[in-house]
N, C-alpha and C positions, 0 to 999 in steps of 0.2 A: 100602533108606532113601535118602533123599534128603537128601545130606550138604552143608553150605556150609563152606568152608574159609575163616576169616578171614585175609585178606592171602597172599600169595605168596611167606614167608618158606622156609625150607629143611625145618623141620618139616612145614609145612603142604603142600608138595610131595610130599614122601618118603611121606606115610601120607597122603595124597590119591589118588597115585599106587596104592599098594598098596589100599585100599579101592574104588577104583572096579576093579581087577582082580577084586576078588570079587566084584563086582555089583553094588556100589552105585551110584549118582547122584551124581557129585561137580563142585561149582563151586567159583571161589574169589570173594571180595569183595575188589575194589580199591578204593583210591582215584579218583575223579573223573579221567577222563582220562590212567590209567594202561594200562588195556588196550589201548589202539593200540600205545602205546610197548614192552609186552611182547611184543606177537604173539600169536600163535594156537596156540603150542606153546612145550614146553620141553624143551630139553636135558638130559637125564639121563647122568651115568655114575657109578651108584650099586653099593656092594657090598651085596647085600640076602644079609644072614645067618638069614634066618628058617627055609631048610630043611638050610642046609647050614652046618656050623661056622664052615666057612673063609670062606664068603661065595659067593656066585654074581654075577660084572660083569652088570649091565646097562646097557647102553648104548644109548638109542632118544632118539627126536624124538616128545614126548607129545603131541599136542592135547588142548587145555585148551578150558575153557568159564570166561569171566569176568562179572562183571556189578558194576557200579558203584554200585548204589541198592541198597535192601533196605527195604523196605516191611511195616509191622505182620502184613500178611495174607497174608506169603508162606506157601509149603507146605513149607520144609524141616525135617524130621526133627529135625535134628542141627546142630547148629553148633559147629565145634572151634578153638577159640582158644589159639593159641600165638604168642607174641609177646614181646618183650624186659620183663623184670622191669619196668623203668622205665615202658611204655609201657602197662600192663595197664589203668590207672585210665581212661586217656582210651578207650582200646577199648569197658571195660565201661560207661562212660556213655554212649556212640555206643549200644551195645547194648541198654541198657536197656529203651526203649519200640520194639523192634524185633525182640523177641525172640519173639513171636508165639506160638506153642505149640510150639516145638523143645526141646530140651534142650540146653543149652550144656555142653559139655564144656572144662573149664579145663585145659589139657592144658600146663601152664606152670611155670614158676619163678616163685616168690614169696617175699618178703622180709616182708610185710607181714601183719598177720593176715588169714588168710583169710576169715574173714566180713566183713572189712571192704573186703577187695578187692572182693567180690561185692555191696556194699551196692548198687550200682545195678541190680542183677539178682534175677529172682526165686528166690529163692535152692530153691524146692522144685522148680524145673528145671535145677538146677545138678549136673553129675556132675564129678568128680576125677580125676585122673589126671597121668601126665607118661611123658614119651616116650625110647624108647631107642634114638634115632638123632642124628646131628649130621654136620656138615659146611660148606659153605657154597659161595656163587657165584662161579664165577671170572673174570677180567679178561673171559673172552670167552663170559661169559654161563649157561656150564655149569653144573648143580650137581653139583659132585663130595662123596659123602658115604657115610655106610653106614647100613644099614637094621639094627639090631640084632632077636633074636627076642623079647628081653622088653618088658612095657610094664608100668607101673606105675599101678596102681588104689588107689584108697581112700574113707574116708569120715571123717567128724570124728565117730565114735564111734557111729555109729548104723548097723544091717545096710543092706544096699545096697537102696534103692529101684528099683522095677519099670522105669523110666529108666535108671537105672545099670546094672541087668543088659541092658537092650537094648544100652547101649552095649558093654558086655562081650564079648555075643553077638556084635556087628558086627565087632568088633578080632578074636575067636577065628574068624569065617568067614573073615577076612583073612591069616588063618596067625602071627599071635601068641600067644603065653602070657603071661601075666602073673602078677604079684605083687600080693596085697592088704594093704593096711596100714589098721587101724582107727584107728591116729590118723596121719593123713594130714597134719594140722596140723605134729607133732613131723617126719615124715618131711621136711615139704618145709624146714624148718629146719635139718635134718643134713645135707639135699642142700644148700644155700646155702652152707652154711659150710666144706663139703666142695670147692665151686668156689673160694672164697676164699684158702682154704690153696694150694690148685693152682695159683691164679694169684700168688701173692708170689711163685713162682718164674717162671710161664710168661712173667710182664710183664718180671719181669727180664732172662731169658735173649733175651727179643725175640718168643716165640711159642710155642705149645702143640706143635708138632711137636719142637722142640729139648728139651722134656722128656725124650724118650725115649732121649735119649743121654747121661743123668745120672742116675745112680743118686743121686748125694748131693745134686743139687736135689730131686728125688723124695720124697729123705728128708727134707729140708727142708720140703718141701712138708706133708709128714706130720704132722711134727712142729707146724707152723703151724696145720691143723686140730684136734690133738691140744689146743694152746693157748684153742681157739674152744668146745670141748664146753662148760667151764664158761657161756659165753654163751649158749647155747640152754636149758642148765638156768635161767638166770635170767629166761628169758621164761618159764618155766614148763612145759618140756618134760621128763618123767620119761624120761631115759635107759633105764632097767630096760624100758623097752616097747620100746626099739633095740638091744638088746645088740649082734646081728649084725653094724649098720651102725658102734658105736661101738668095738666091740674091735677092726676095723681100725686104727684109728688108737691105740689105746692098747697096742698089741701092740710089741714092739722096733721102732722103726723100721730098723734096722739090718738086718732081717730083709726087712721088709713093703718096704721102700725098693728093694731091687735088682728083688724079685717084680715090683712094680708097673713100674718103668722096663722090664723085661723084655716086660709085657703091653703098654704103651704102643709099645715100638718093634719086636714082633714078631708080634704077633696083628693080621691084617690087617685087620680090619672095626675094630676101636680104633683103630690105626695110621692109618686113611683118615681118621677122625673128627680126629683131631689134626693130620693136615697139613693138611686144608682148609679148617677152622674160619676164618673170615674176618671176623670183627668184635670188634676187640681193646677198642672202647669198651665193650663188654658186660663185659667181662672187668675192666675200669678199674672199671664202675658196680658190679660184685658187691664187689669189693673197697670200695669208696670206703662203700657204704651199709654193710657189716659193721662196718666201722672206727666209720662214725659213732653206730651201736647201740653197740656195746662202750663208748665215749666216754658215751655217754646212762648206762649202765647201772652204770658203772663198775668194768668186768671189763679185767683187764690182758691185752694181748693183744701181748707184745712183737714176735714175728715179723711180725703183721701190720704194725705200727707200724714197721717197721726197712724195711719195703717201699714203706712212703707216696709217696716220692719217684716210683715208677714208673706210680702211678695217681691221685695227686692234679689 
């Protein structure tokens, strides 16, 4: 499969590397003038947990190919889009007339309605997914992060199309397992508020990494997320279809808080994600957009509102 990773972000690089290792042909689309700035290789310091529970450290200089233009008659089979949620509309508008015959994998956090988000794209060529990875580029330009074994795929209520099955097959060939969600809209909204709840505390502490050492802060994050569950219900999500995800936040926080704090601090692949994250504006934007929607719908979210000085 010939694959174009849109941009050179953390997720694009880690999954591009994994897909190329599985035999696929991978290129990166970058803005004009960026290729020369980036150079012809990416330095990786990645904890790869696809085959080993605690992860296998990968440190290498990976030669990559960039392109700074995209014409509609390209021959890519798959375009993978994973950008900040507030950048997605711009990317979709750019790609709309340039998709060609490719499948577009929306591998992205979103808070807007999914069908609204892809209005500029041919809907019958879109596949939905979400990564299980994270990290950041250090000041030295090295990508530090973790590649977890699980990837999330889903649909908006219908069975996967042939295109979507081909995308899943490519990730399976690259050593990933995946979970299926037949209400991916609801799943995305739940994931977004989970992030917002977490960041009420990570922004207060100054970083995601500091959550690992504070069971009390993780407990508060869990309670903040619990307060946000009525918000996704107000947006029409049936939480009965997402019982396992919602149950984590409805369980007693005095029990789940310490357990998650231990996971953040002691499970290497997750700890690496927390320590390496390097985009605080993303965290602030998640909280701002969640709070704006809560106010629009008249849903009380006291813990998120109390954290507003840290993300306003």
